C-alpha positions, -999 to 999 in steps of 0.1 A, spaced: -653 -421 -96 -688 -409 -102 -699 -392 -134 -705 -358 -117 -670 -357 -104 -656 -367 -138 -676 -339 -155 -663 -314 -130 -627 -325 -137 -632 -324 -175 -647 -289 -172 -616 -277 -153 -593 -294 -179 -609 -275 -207 -597 -242 -193 -562 -254 -185 -533 -242 -208 -515 -269 -228 -482 -264 -210 -498 -275 -178 -508 -309 -193 -475 -328 -185 -475 -316 -149 -512 -326 -145 -505 -360 -160 -476 -365 -136 -498 -356 -107 -525 -380 -118 -499 -408 -120 -488 -398 -85 -523 -400 -71 -528 -435 -87 -496 -448 -71 -505 -434 -37 -529 -463 -32 -505 -490 -44 -485 -510 -19 -448 -508 -27 -422 -536 -22 -391 -520 -8 -358 -526 -28 -331 -548 -14 -310 -518 -1 -340 -507 21 -346 -542 34 -309 -545 43 -309 -511 61 -340 -521 81 -325 -555 90 -292 -539 101 -311 -514 123 -330 -542 138 -298 -561 146 -282 -530 160 -312 -524 182 -311 -560 195 -273 -556 204 -278 -524 223 -272 -526 261 -296 -510 284 -287 -496 318 -308 -488 348 -290 -456 354 -264 -433 340 -240 -444 368 -243 -480 356 -235 -469 320 -204 -451 331 -193 -480 352 -197 -503 321 -175 -478 302 -149 -478 329 -156 -443 340 -162 -440 377 -162 -411 401 
């Protein structure tokens, strides 16, 4: 960040009430994390893998009639 931007931020901070400090600090931490790549936890990885397996096991049909026939529902 360039010095001009830092000075503008510091100028704004000087007029901020003390009770806003914790919220501002939380927001700054959020902004820093925004650019970090996260590694998903195991539960997320398992859910993605299960969805992928489910997708691969899905049948596709060329028409609704074919789907109904496969389900044993015919006109």
